C-alpha atoms as a printed R data frame, in Angstrom:
    type eleno elety resid chain resno       x        y       z
1   ATOM     1    CA   UNK     A     1 -17.764  -75.587 104.384
2   ATOM     2    CA   UNK     A     2 -17.389  -79.243 103.464
3   ATOM     3    CA   UNK     A     3 -18.696  -80.272 100.073
4   ATOM     4    CA   UNK     A     4 -20.269  -83.476 101.408
5   ATOM     5    CA   UNK     A     5 -23.986  -83.517 102.176
6   ATOM     6    CA   UNK     A     6 -23.390  -84.659 105.748
7   ATOM     7    CA   UNK     A     7 -20.726  -82.986 107.806
8   ATOM     8    CA   UNK     A     8 -19.051  -83.539 111.126
9   ATOM     9    CA   UNK     A     9 -19.924  -82.507 114.681
10  ATOM    10    CA   UNK     A    10 -17.415  -82.808 117.506
11  ATOM    11    CA   UNK     A    11 -18.198  -81.966 121.129
12  ATOM    12    CA   UNK     A    12 -15.009  -80.743 122.783
13  ATOM    13    CA   UNK     A    13 -14.098  -80.327 126.449
14  ATOM    14    CA   UNK     A    14 -11.838  -77.341 127.123
15  ATOM    15    CA   UNK     A    15 -10.943  -78.337 130.687
16  ATOM    16    CA   UNK     A    16 -11.394  -76.221 133.814
17  ATOM    17    CA   UNK     A    17  -9.984  -73.032 132.304
18  ATOM    18    CA   UNK     A    18  -6.197  -73.200 132.090
19  ATOM    19    CA   UNK     A    19  -4.805  -73.408 128.563
20  ATOM    20    CA   UNK     A    20  -2.269  -75.960 129.805
21  ATOM    21    CA   UNK     A    21  -5.134  -78.322 130.691
22  ATOM    22    CA   UNK     A    22  -6.639  -78.464 127.205
23  ATOM    23    CA   UNK     A    23  -5.710  -81.813 125.687
24  ATOM    24    CA   UNK     A    24  -3.864  -82.123 122.358
25  ATOM    25    CA   UNK     A    25  -6.871  -84.040 120.998
26  ATOM    26    CA   UNK     A    26  -9.147  -81.107 121.857
27  ATOM    27    CA   UNK     A    27  -6.769  -78.615 120.215
28  ATOM    28    CA   UNK     A    28  -6.677  -80.756 117.065
29  ATOM    29    CA   UNK     A    29 -10.496  -80.873 116.971
30  ATOM    30    CA   UNK     A    30 -10.657  -77.083 117.309
31  ATOM    31    CA   UNK     A    31  -8.121  -76.654 114.521
32  ATOM    32    CA   UNK     A    32 -10.148  -78.889 112.188
33  ATOM    33    CA   UNK     A    33 -13.525  -77.201 112.743
34  ATOM    34    CA   UNK     A    34 -15.052  -74.254 110.915
35  ATOM    35    CA   UNK     A    35 -18.052  -73.304 113.073
36  ATOM    36    CA   UNK     A    36 -18.127  -73.174 116.868
37  ATOM    37    CA   UNK     A    37 -21.198  -73.269 119.077
38  ATOM    38    CA   UNK     A    38 -21.058  -72.670 122.815
39  ATOM    39    CA   UNK     A    39 -21.641  -70.602 125.908
40  ATOM    40    CA   UNK     A    40 -19.965  -67.215 125.505
41  ATOM    41    CA   UNK     A    41 -17.236  -67.577 128.208
42  ATOM    42    CA   UNK     A    42 -16.192  -70.948 126.769
43  ATOM    43    CA   UNK     A    43 -15.933  -69.603 123.233
44  ATOM    44    CA   UNK     A    44 -13.860  -66.724 124.609
45  ATOM    45    CA   UNK     A    45 -11.176  -69.249 125.593
46  ATOM    46    CA   UNK     A    46 -10.511  -70.040 121.932
47  ATOM    47    CA   UNK     A    47  -8.184  -68.161 119.609
48  ATOM    48    CA   UNK     A    48  -9.976  -68.715 116.331
49  ATOM    49    CA   UNK     A    49  -8.658  -68.069 112.843
50  ATOM    50    CA   UNK     A    50 -10.352  -65.560 110.526
51  ATOM    51    CA   UNK     A    51 -11.969  -68.449 108.632
52  ATOM    52    CA   UNK     A    52 -13.530  -69.907 111.786
53  ATOM    53    CA   UNK     A    53 -16.919  -68.654 112.971
54  ATOM    54    CA   UNK     A    54 -18.451  -68.257 116.444
55  ATOM    55    CA   UNK     A    55 -22.101  -68.948 117.280
56  ATOM    56    CA   UNK     A    56 -22.440  -67.840 120.912
57  ATOM    57    CA   UNK     A    57 -25.475  -68.432 123.132
58  ATOM    58    CA   UNK     A    58 -26.556  -68.219 126.754
59  ATOM    59    CA   UNK     A    59 -25.839  -70.898 129.344
60  ATOM    60    CA   UNK     A    60 -29.390  -72.265 129.488
61  ATOM    61    CA   UNK     A    61 -29.818  -72.712 125.735
62  ATOM    62    CA   UNK     A    62 -28.236  -76.167 125.509
63  ATOM    63    CA   UNK     A    63 -30.881  -77.876 123.375
64  ATOM    64    CA   UNK     A    64 -31.379  -74.984 120.943
65  ATOM    65    CA   UNK     A    65 -27.569  -74.719 120.659
66  ATOM    66    CA   UNK     A    66 -27.314  -78.443 119.939
67  ATOM    67    CA   UNK     A    67 -30.088  -78.265 117.340
68  ATOM    68    CA   UNK     A    68 -28.453  -75.337 115.557
69  ATOM    69    CA   UNK     A    69 -25.098  -77.133 115.513
70  ATOM    70    CA   UNK     A    70 -26.664  -80.351 114.193
71  ATOM    71    CA   UNK     A    71 -28.552  -78.471 111.490
72  ATOM    72    CA   UNK     A    72 -25.325  -76.928 110.222
73  ATOM    73    CA   UNK     A    73 -23.453  -80.250 110.416
74  ATOM    74    CA   UNK     A    74 -26.248  -82.001 108.502
75  ATOM    75    CA   UNK     A    75 -25.764  -79.501 105.664
76  ATOM    76    CA   UNK     A    76 -22.064  -80.372 105.429
77  ATOM    77    CA   UNK     A    77 -20.478  -78.171 108.075
78  ATOM    78    CA   UNK     A    78 -17.428  -78.986 110.153
79  ATOM    79    CA   UNK     A    79 -18.900  -78.090 113.516
80  ATOM    80    CA   UNK     A    80 -17.478  -77.962 117.028
81  ATOM    81    CA   UNK     A    81 -19.633  -77.640 120.154
82  ATOM    82    CA   UNK     A    82 -17.501  -76.525 123.088
83  ATOM    83    CA   UNK     A    83 -17.929  -77.206 126.799
84  ATOM    84    CA   UNK     A    84 -15.919  -76.322 129.848
85  ATOM    85    CA   UNK     A    85 -14.410  -79.242 131.723
86  ATOM    86    CA   UNK     A    86 -15.452  -82.568 130.215
87  ATOM    87    CA   UNK     A    87 -18.364  -82.376 127.749
88  ATOM    88    CA   UNK     A    88 -19.858  -85.607 129.081
89  ATOM    89    CA   UNK     A    89 -20.106  -84.423 132.714
90  ATOM    90    CA   UNK     A    90 -23.186  -82.203 133.195
91  ATOM    91    CA   UNK     A    91 -22.414  -80.604 129.838
92  ATOM    92    CA   UNK     A    92 -23.098  -80.464 126.117
93  ATOM    93    CA   UNK     A    93 -22.458  -84.058 124.987
94  ATOM    94    CA   UNK     A    94 -25.700  -85.263 126.598
95  ATOM    95    CA   UNK     A    95 -27.635  -82.314 125.147
96  ATOM    96    CA   UNK     A    96 -26.401  -83.115 121.641
97  ATOM    97    CA   UNK     A    97 -27.253  -86.817 122.058
98  ATOM    98    CA   UNK     A    98 -30.730  -85.842 123.285
99  ATOM    99    CA   UNK     A    99 -31.213  -83.618 120.250
100 ATOM   100    CA   UNK     A   100 -30.078  -86.409 117.920
101 ATOM   101    CA   UNK     A   101 -32.517  -88.852 119.510
102 ATOM   102    CA   UNK     A   102 -35.465  -86.474 119.186
103 ATOM   103    CA   UNK     A   103 -34.503  -84.820 115.913
104 ATOM   104    CA   UNK     A   104 -34.804  -85.703 112.217
105 ATOM   105    CA   UNK     A   105 -33.364  -88.979 110.938
106 ATOM   106    CA   UNK     A   106 -30.635  -87.160 108.988
107 ATOM   107    CA   UNK     A   107 -28.978  -86.075 112.235
108 ATOM   108    CA   UNK     A   108 -28.166  -89.703 112.999
109 ATOM   109    CA   UNK     A   109 -26.013  -89.873 109.867
110 ATOM   110    CA   UNK     A   110 -23.711  -87.059 111.012
111 ATOM   111    CA   UNK     A   111 -20.096  -87.993 111.809
112 ATOM   112    CA   UNK     A   112 -20.384  -87.421 115.569
113 ATOM   113    CA   UNK     A   113 -17.658  -87.655 118.223
114 ATOM   114    CA   UNK     A   114 -16.908  -86.471 121.754
115 ATOM   115    CA   UNK     A   115 -13.454  -85.298 122.853
116 ATOM   116    CA   UNK     A   116 -12.959  -85.621 126.622
117 ATOM   117    CA   UNK     A   117 -11.551  -82.919 128.853
118 ATOM   118    CA   UNK     A   118 -10.333  -82.449 132.412
119 ATOM   119    CA   UNK     A   119 -13.488  -82.022 134.472
120 ATOM   120    CA   UNK     A   120 -13.625  -79.684 137.488
121 ATOM   121    CA   UNK     A   121 -13.637  -82.373 140.180
122 ATOM   122    CA   UNK     A   122 -10.411  -83.864 138.779
123 ATOM   123    CA   UNK     A   123  -8.696  -80.476 138.731
124 ATOM   124    CA   UNK     A   124  -9.792  -79.707 142.299
125 ATOM   125    CA   UNK     A   125  -8.837  -83.190 143.505
126 ATOM   126    CA   UNK     A   126  -5.361  -82.831 141.991
127 ATOM   127    CA   UNK     A   127  -4.818  -79.552 143.815
128 ATOM   128    CA   UNK     A   128  -5.920  -81.065 147.141
129 ATOM   129    CA   UNK     A   129  -4.099  -84.396 146.965
130 ATOM   130    CA   UNK     A   130  -6.167  -87.509 146.248
131 ATOM   131    CA   UNK     A   131  -9.650  -87.143 147.747
132 ATOM   132    CA   UNK     A   132 -11.092  -89.300 144.937
133 ATOM   133    CA   UNK     A   133  -8.705  -92.158 145.693
134 ATOM   134    CA   UNK     A   134 -11.565  -94.500 146.579
135 ATOM   135    CA   UNK     A   135 -15.204  -94.776 145.428
136 ATOM   136    CA   UNK     A   136 -16.848  -91.448 144.630
137 ATOM   137    CA   UNK     A   137 -19.815  -89.906 142.838
138 ATOM   138    CA   UNK     A   138 -20.670  -86.578 141.212
139 ATOM   139    CA   UNK     A   139 -23.936  -84.753 141.925
140 ATOM   140    CA   UNK     A   140 -25.251  -81.551 140.397
141 ATOM   141    CA   UNK     A   141 -27.042  -79.471 143.023
142 ATOM   142    CA   UNK     A   142 -29.049  -77.641 140.363
143 ATOM   143    CA   UNK     A   143 -32.744  -78.472 140.384
144 ATOM   144    CA   UNK     A   144 -33.358  -76.908 136.969
145 ATOM   145    CA   UNK     A   145 -33.632  -80.358 135.378
146 ATOM   146    CA   UNK     A   146 -34.585  -82.544 138.346
147 ATOM   147    CA   UNK     A   147 -36.531  -82.067 141.591
148 ATOM   148    CA   UNK     A   148 -34.720  -81.050 144.767
149 ATOM   149    CA   UNK     A   149 -36.273  -84.032 146.573
150 ATOM   150    CA   UNK     A   150 -34.320  -86.339 144.268
151 ATOM   151    CA   UNK     A   151 -31.091  -84.460 145.006
152 ATOM   152    CA   UNK     A   152 -31.646  -84.894 148.752
153 ATOM   153    CA   UNK     A   153 -32.370  -88.609 148.261
154 ATOM   154    CA   UNK     A   154 -29.103  -89.042 146.365
155 ATOM   155    CA   UNK     A   155 -27.139  -87.096 148.991
156 ATOM   156    CA   UNK     A   156 -28.401  -89.378 151.746
157 ATOM   157    CA   UNK     A   157 -27.758  -92.520 149.691
158 ATOM   158    CA   UNK     A   158 -24.204  -91.429 148.846
159 ATOM   159    CA   UNK     A   159 -23.416  -90.485 152.436
160 ATOM   160    CA   UNK     A   160 -24.760  -93.752 153.835
161 ATOM   161    CA   UNK     A   161 -22.879  -95.776 151.187
162 ATOM   162    CA   UNK     A   162 -19.569  -94.120 152.061
163 ATOM   163    CA   UNK     A   163 -19.009  -92.296 148.770
164 ATOM   164    CA   UNK     A   164 -16.859  -89.206 148.450
165 ATOM   165    CA   UNK     A   165 -19.059  -86.644 146.684
166 ATOM   166    CA   UNK     A   166 -18.224  -83.971 144.135
167 ATOM   167    CA   UNK     A   167 -20.785  -81.174 143.852
168 ATOM   168    CA   UNK     A   168 -21.294  -79.344 140.579
169 ATOM   169    CA   UNK     A   169 -23.475  -76.218 140.184
170 ATOM   170    CA   UNK     A   170 -23.495  -75.645 143.952
171 ATOM   171    CA   UNK     A   171 -25.095  -72.186 144.084
172 ATOM   172    CA   UNK     A   172 -26.467  -69.468 141.852
173 ATOM   173    CA   UNK     A   173 -28.394  -66.227 142.249
174 ATOM   174    CA   UNK     A   174 -31.592  -68.183 141.694
175 ATOM   175    CA   UNK     A   175 -30.564  -70.969 144.121
176 ATOM   176    CA   UNK     A   176 -28.717  -69.298 147.028
177 ATOM   177    CA   UNK     A   177 -30.080  -71.642 149.717
178 ATOM   178    CA   UNK     A   178 -29.638  -75.128 148.297
179 ATOM   179    CA   UNK     A   179 -25.980  -75.681 149.175
180 ATOM   180    CA   UNK     A   180 -26.677  -74.836 152.824
181 ATOM   181    CA   UNK     A   181 -29.565  -77.298 152.755
182 ATOM   182    CA   UNK     A   182 -27.294  -79.945 151.238
183 ATOM   183    CA   UNK     A   183 -24.756  -79.475 154.025
184 ATOM   184    CA   UNK     A   184 -27.539  -79.762 156.628
185 ATOM   185    CA   UNK     A   185 -28.661  -83.035 155.026
186 ATOM   186    CA   UNK     A   186 -25.124  -84.403 155.100
187 ATOM   187    CA   UNK     A   187 -24.494  -83.329 158.697
188 ATOM   188    CA   UNK     A   188 -27.362  -85.621 159.709
189 ATOM   189    CA   UNK     A   189 -25.538  -88.602 158.172
190 ATOM   190    CA   UNK     A   190 -21.812  -87.830 158.404
191 ATOM   191    CA   UNK     A   191 -19.450  -86.782 161.214
192 ATOM   192    CA   UNK     A   192 -18.722  -83.074 161.406
193 ATOM   193    CA   UNK     A   193 -15.020  -83.843 160.997
194 ATOM   194    CA   UNK     A   194 -15.388  -85.004 157.365
195 ATOM   195    CA   UNK     A   195 -13.262  -82.669 155.196
196 ATOM   196    CA   UNK     A   196 -14.925  -80.470 152.613
197 ATOM   197    CA   UNK     A   197 -12.842  -78.998 149.790
198 ATOM   198    CA   UNK     A   198 -13.975  -75.785 148.112
199 ATOM   199    CA   UNK     A   199 -12.096  -75.491 144.832
200 ATOM   200    CA   UNK     A   200 -12.766  -72.323 142.888
201 ATOM   201    CA   UNK     A   201 -11.430  -71.808 139.351
202 ATOM   202    CA   UNK     A   202  -8.937  -74.655 139.635
203 ATOM   203    CA   UNK     A   203  -5.958  -74.071 137.369
204 ATOM   204    CA   UNK     A   204  -6.807  -70.449 136.602
205 ATOM   205    CA   UNK     A   205  -5.162  -67.260 137.811
206 ATOM   206    CA   UNK     A   206  -7.982  -66.593 140.295
207 ATOM   207    CA   UNK     A   207  -7.868  -70.105 141.780
208 ATOM   208    CA   UNK     A   208  -8.837  -70.472 145.448
209 ATOM   209    CA   UNK     A   209  -8.677  -73.673 147.485
210 ATOM   210    CA   UNK     A   210 -10.080  -74.058 150.977
211 ATOM   211    CA   UNK     A   211 -10.530  -77.118 153.194
212 ATOM   212    CA   UNK     A   212 -12.868  -77.034 156.196
213 ATOM   213    CA   UNK     A   213 -14.634  -79.678 158.301
214 ATOM   214    CA   UNK     A   214 -18.240  -80.411 157.372
215 ATOM   215    CA   UNK     A   215 -19.332  -78.840 160.659
216 ATOM   216    CA   UNK     A   216 -18.009  -75.475 159.414
217 ATOM   217    CA   UNK     A   217 -18.929  -75.743 155.728
218 ATOM   218    CA   UNK     A   218 -21.093  -72.861 154.516
219 ATOM   219    CA   UNK     A   219 -22.756  -71.837 151.289
220 ATOM   220    CA   UNK     A   220 -20.958  -68.485 151.549
221 ATOM   221    CA   UNK     A   221 -17.710  -70.297 150.698
222 ATOM   222    CA   UNK     A   222 -18.845  -71.136 147.145
223 ATOM   223    CA   UNK     A   223 -20.086  -69.646 143.915
224 ATOM   224    CA   UNK     A   224 -20.899  -71.109 140.486
225 ATOM   225    CA   UNK     A   225 -17.172  -71.304 139.658
226 ATOM   226    CA   UNK     A   226 -16.637  -73.601 142.653
227 ATOM   227    CA   UNK     A   227 -16.533  -77.379 142.620
228 ATOM   228    CA   UNK     A   228 -16.948  -78.910 146.074
229 ATOM   229    CA   UNK     A   229 -15.614  -82.275 147.191
230 ATOM   230    CA   UNK     A   230 -17.078  -83.761 150.375
231 ATOM   231    CA   UNK     A   231 -14.964  -86.547 151.827
232 ATOM   232    CA   UNK     A   232 -16.138  -89.827 153.296
233 ATOM   233    CA   UNK     A   233 -15.653  -90.940 156.897
234 ATOM   234    CA   UNK     A   234 -12.358  -92.495 155.777
235 ATOM   235    CA   UNK     A   235 -10.954  -89.435 153.998
236 ATOM   236    CA   UNK     A   236  -7.827  -88.173 155.747
237 ATOM   237    CA   UNK     A   237  -5.865  -84.938 156.057
238 ATOM   238    CA   UNK     A   238  -2.057  -84.999 156.186
239 ATOM   239    CA   UNK     A   239  -0.681  -81.866 157.836
240 ATOM   240    CA   UNK     A   240   2.699  -80.728 156.468
241 ATOM   241    CA   UNK     A   241   4.976  -78.068 157.869
242 ATOM   242    CA   UNK     A   242   5.359  -75.105 155.497
243 ATOM   243    CA   UNK     A   243   3.339  -76.940 152.850
244 ATOM   244    CA   UNK     A   244  -0.405  -77.147 152.152
245 ATOM   245    CA   UNK     A   245  -2.141  -80.079 153.793
246 ATOM   246    CA   UNK     A   246  -2.955  -83.111 151.667
247 ATOM   247    CA   UNK     A   247  -6.461  -84.537 151.558
248 ATOM   248    CA   UNK     A   248  -6.776  -88.138 150.423
249 ATOM   249    CA   UNK     A   249  -9.118  -91.094 150.533
250 ATOM   250    CA   UNK     A   250  -7.312  -94.417 151.109
251 ATOM   251    CA   UNK     A   251  -7.492  -96.972 148.310
252 ATOM   252    CA   UNK     A   252  -8.916  -99.539 150.749
253 ATOM   253    CA   UNK     A   253 -12.055  -99.481 152.897
254 ATOM   254    CA   UNK     A   254 -12.814 -101.106 156.218
255 ATOM   255    CA   UNK     A   255 -16.499 -100.206 156.169
256 ATOM   256    CA   UNK     A   256 -19.036 -102.991 156.277
257 ATOM   257    CA   UNK     A   257 -22.413 -102.929 154.557
C-alpha cells in the first residue's frame, strides 16, 4: 500500500468483454493498482498478480462498492474500480462521483481519474456497420433508479426527434415485460420498417447479432447481455451477396422540425 496518507482511485472500463478491446490505458491502470473493486464477472476478466487483491460484490451494490473503494484510497491505497464497457455509461464512474459528493471531505482529496472503455453500443454498432452515423441517444430501460413513466416519455421524445436509440439493460428476470412495452411505444411513433439490431455479447466468443424490422422486434430476442440499437426513419440497410447486410444512418438528415 502507498505510504502517502491519500491514495489513488481509478475507475476503469474493460470494454464489452473481448481482451482485444481493452485499451492500453486501461491495462496500464490495472497494472498500477493494488486493490480491485467490482462486480464479480468483471473482476473475473482480470489476470491479477499475487500482490493484487480482489474485493468482489454483487451487481446492485454500486454505492457500497464505491464507498469501500474510496475508504481504502483515502487511507493511501492504490485502488481500481472496474466496470464493463465504459465506466461513464450507466456504470461505476457516476456511482463513485455520487459517493464523493455525499461522503466525507477527505474523499475529495483523493487522486481520482476515469479511464474510458469501449461501451456496448459502440461494439454492436461496429459489428452492424454504422447505425450511429447520425444523431443518437442511449437509454437504460431499467426502472430501478428512475420511474418507467420517465423512460416512456424519453422513448417518445427520441422517436419524434429522429434519434437512433441504443438500449441498455433491456430485460431481466425482474423486468421481463418492459422491452416489449418499449417496442409497443415506439411502434406508435415509428414505421414498422425501422431496423432494430440485437447485439448480444459483442466481441466475445458467444456473440450473436440479429437485425429485424421494428414490426417484428420482440423481447424474446434479448437478454441482459444484449445491447439493442433502434434505427431512425432514415437508417438504411445495404444488402450484400454472401456477406452480412450493413446497417447505417446517413451523416445528413432531410427531416424538418
